[in-house]
N, C-alpha and C positions, 0 to 999 in steps of 0.2 A: 972934512976929513975924519973927524971924530965920530960922526954919524955912521960912516961906513964901518968903522971899527966895532962900534956897538952892534950894528946889524950883523956883522960877521960872527960876533960872539953869540948872539941870540940864535942865529941859524946853526952854528956849530953845536950849541946845547940841544936844540930840537933834533938835529940829526943823531946826536949821541943818545938821547932818550929813545928815539925810534929804534936804534940798534939794540939797546937794552931790552926793549919790548919784544923785538923779534927773537933775540937770543933766549929770553925766558919762555916765549911761546914754543920754541924748538925744544927746549929742555923739558917742557911739560909732555911733549909727544915722544920722547925717547923711551926705548925699551929698557927693561931692567938690565939686560946684558950690556947695552951701550953705556948705561950709567955706571955699571960695575967697571967697565973698561976705563972710564975717566975718574974712577975712585970716589963716587958719591952714591949714597943710597937713594931709594925712591922717596923716602921721607924728606931727605935733604933737598932733593930736586923739587918736590912739591912745595916745600917751604920757600925756596928761592923763586919758583915760578909764580907764586901768589903775591910776591912783593910788588908794590906799584913801581912803574917805570922811573919815577923821580927819586926813588930810594936806591941810591947807587953806592951807599957805604959798603965796604967790604964785609963779607960774612966773617966776622972776627973770631967768634968762639963757637965752632961746630960742636965742641963737647957739651956746651950748654944745651943745645938742641937734643943731643943724644940723651942727656940726663932727663930732659922733659918727656921724651918718648918712653923711656924705660920706667918712669914712675907713673 
């Protein structure tokens, strides 16, 4: 019984990572107009798209990225 639970958790994590990878791939292909519609810049989108699929921590401080770009 416990083996199925572990297998389900592993499968869920793999499917979650796959979804993250697909979303970041789509983000990379979006036009600047679409990015503007969702409220992010091309620089922010590129930064997010370059993150590895296993890095799922929320982008906590977008102002930090903006400061880095401006300097």
